[in-house]
N, C-alpha and C positions, 0 to 999 in steps of 0.2 A: 637421250642421255644414257650414259653408262654408269653403273654404280657397283661398288664392291666395298670391302672392309676399309679401303683407303679413301672412300668418299665418292663424290659424283663429278663427272666431267662429260664434255661432248663425246659421243660414241665415235669410234673409228673402225674402219675395215680391219678385221683381224683381231678385234677384241674377243676375249674368251670368257664365258661364264663357267667357272670351274668349281665354285664352292657355294654352300648354302648362303643365301642372301644376295649373291651376285645377280644383277638384273639390268634390264634395258627399258627405257621409256621413250615412246614416240610422242610428238606434238601434233598440233592441227596441221592437216595436209602433208603429213610426213609418214613414211612407212619404212619397214626394213624386213629383211629375211634372215633367219638364223639357220645355220646348218648344224645338224646333229652330228658330232664328230665321230660317232660310230658308223657313219655312212647310212644310217637308217632312213634319212629323209630331211625335210625342211619344215620350218615353222615361220609362216609369214605373219608379221604384225601389222595391223591396221593403224590408222591414226588414233591419237589419244589412248594409247595402250600401255599398260604397265605389266611386265612379266618378270618373275624372279625365280631362282632355284629354291624349291622347298626342301628337297633332300635328294641325295645321290647314294644309291646302295647297290650291292651285288647280291644276286640270288645264289643259292648253294651250288648250282651247276654252272655258275659264271655268267649268267644273264644279267643285264643291266636293268635296274629299277629306278626310273627317273620320275620325280614329282615336281611339277612346276606350278607356281601360283600366279594367277591373273587377277589382279585387283580391280581392273577396269579395262574396257576396250575389247578388241577382237583379235583372235588368232586363228589362222587356217593352217592345218597340218596335213602334209602329204608324206606318208610314211609307208615303207614297204613292210611286208610281214617279217616279224623278228625271227632271227635264226634260232635263238634259245626259246623254248616254249614258256619259260618262266620270266622272260623279259617283259617289262611293262613300261608304259608311259602314261602318266596321269596328269590331268589339268585340274587343279583345285581353284575354286572361286569362292567368294563369300557365301554363295548359295548352295554349293554342292561340289561333287567330284565327277569328272568325266574320264573314263579310261579306255585304252585302246591297245591292241596288239598288232597293228598294221592296217592302215586305212587312210582315207581322206575325209577330214571332218573339220568343222569350225566351231569355235566357242566365242560368244559375244556377251560381255559383262557391261551392264548399264551402270554408269557412275552414280546416278541419282538414287537408286534403291538396291543396287547389286543383283537384280534379277539376271538370270543367265540363260541365254539361248544356245541350244546345241543342235547342229544339223550335220547329217552324214551324207557325203557325196558318193562314197564307195566303201564297201566293206561293212563293218558293224562296230558300234561303240556302245558303251553303257553309261548311263547317267544315274547318279546316286545322291540322295539327300534325305534326311530324316529317316534313315534306316530303310529306305525304299529304293530298290534298283530297278530301272527299266532299260530294256534293250532298244536302241535307236538304229534300225536297219538302214540300208542304203535307200536314199530318196526320202527320208523322214526327218522330222525335227521335233524338239520338245522344248519346254520352258520350265525353268526352276525359279520359283520365288523364294526369298529368304524365309526359313521356318516352315516350308511346305515341301512335300515330295514332288518329284517331277510330274508334269502333266502327261497324260497318255500321248505317245508320239502320233503325229499326223503327217500326211504327205506334204512335201515342200511344194508350194504352188509355182507355176511357171513364171508368174509375175507377182511381186509383192502387193498385198492389199493396200489401197490408198483411197480414202474418201475425204472430200473437203467441201467447204462452202465459204463464200466471202461475205463479210458483214461490214457495214459502214458504221463507224463509231464517232460521235461528236463529244469532245471533251475540252473544256476551257475555251470554247469557241473555235477549236481546230478540228478538222476532219481527219480520221484515220481509217485505214483499211485493215481489217482483222481476218486472217485466215484461220478457220477452225477445222482442224484436220484429225484424221484417225488412221493409224496403221496397225498392223499386227504387232502387239507388244513384244514379240520375240526379236523384232528388228529395231534399228535406230534410225532417226530422221534428223537431217541437218537442213536448216533454212538459212540461205545465204552463208553457208559454211559455219553456222552456229548450231551446235548440238542442242536439240530440244528435249525438255523434260516431259515425260509421258506419265499419264495416270495409269491405273491398273488396266484400263480398257484400251490403252494405246492412243489416247486423245491428247492433243496439244493445241496451243494457240500462239499466234505470232502477229504483231502489229507493225505497220509502217505508215508514215504520213501519206495522205491521199493526194495523188496527182495523176493526170491523164498519161497513159503510156507506161504506168508502173508495172513491172514484172518482178517476180521473185523466183529464185531457184530452190527447188526442194529435192533433196537427195536422200534416198532410202538405202540403208546398208543392212545386209543380212549376215547371219553368223558365218556363212561361207565366204564373206568378203565381197559378194556381188553387189553392184550398185545400180540403181535405177534413178535417173534424173528427170525431173519435170520442170519445165519453164512455164510458170503460171501467170497469165495476164490478170491484173487486178482491176483495171478500168479499161 
């Protein structure tokens, strides 16, 4: 969906975000890519993502200062180094701010509690919250929880952490299979394309009626937009 002062409508190729409040929202299994019109790079939106212009300003030397607000979902930015040293691009979320002057990085905002994962693929970014700023160098990631400073950056693992067990639950005479899983809370997890709510430790549960041959698809999404899919047999 595309939104501006005139309202909301389905997004179309060629739509422009030109003023404060202009924005784009993707739905389940939908994604899109925005081009920064200064030629500095692209911003890829994952599914279930809402992004809008927070402000557009000019620096004294003519550099661009762009602030975008991501209320939920994930964005991956591929930006060249800016021509003007004073140019900036910032991603603000309900938990904090991530800024960059030319790099590849991703930001993932969880809709359930607004915690924000930040990961740097190349270059270097900073993450700031509660008056604390940390540098997130290439190959590292950090997590910002609302009301807390960013966690110390740690290396991005080659494969996302995922641990689970299967339980049998009997309720009202019917048998159910429950998957009790845990992921790194910096990531998101979808079960059968349904986004799961995580607790602070990254734990979640999901139930399905028990029958032989049952399988479920679990998909883990990182701040960089990388996905790992597991096909888990339940019986």
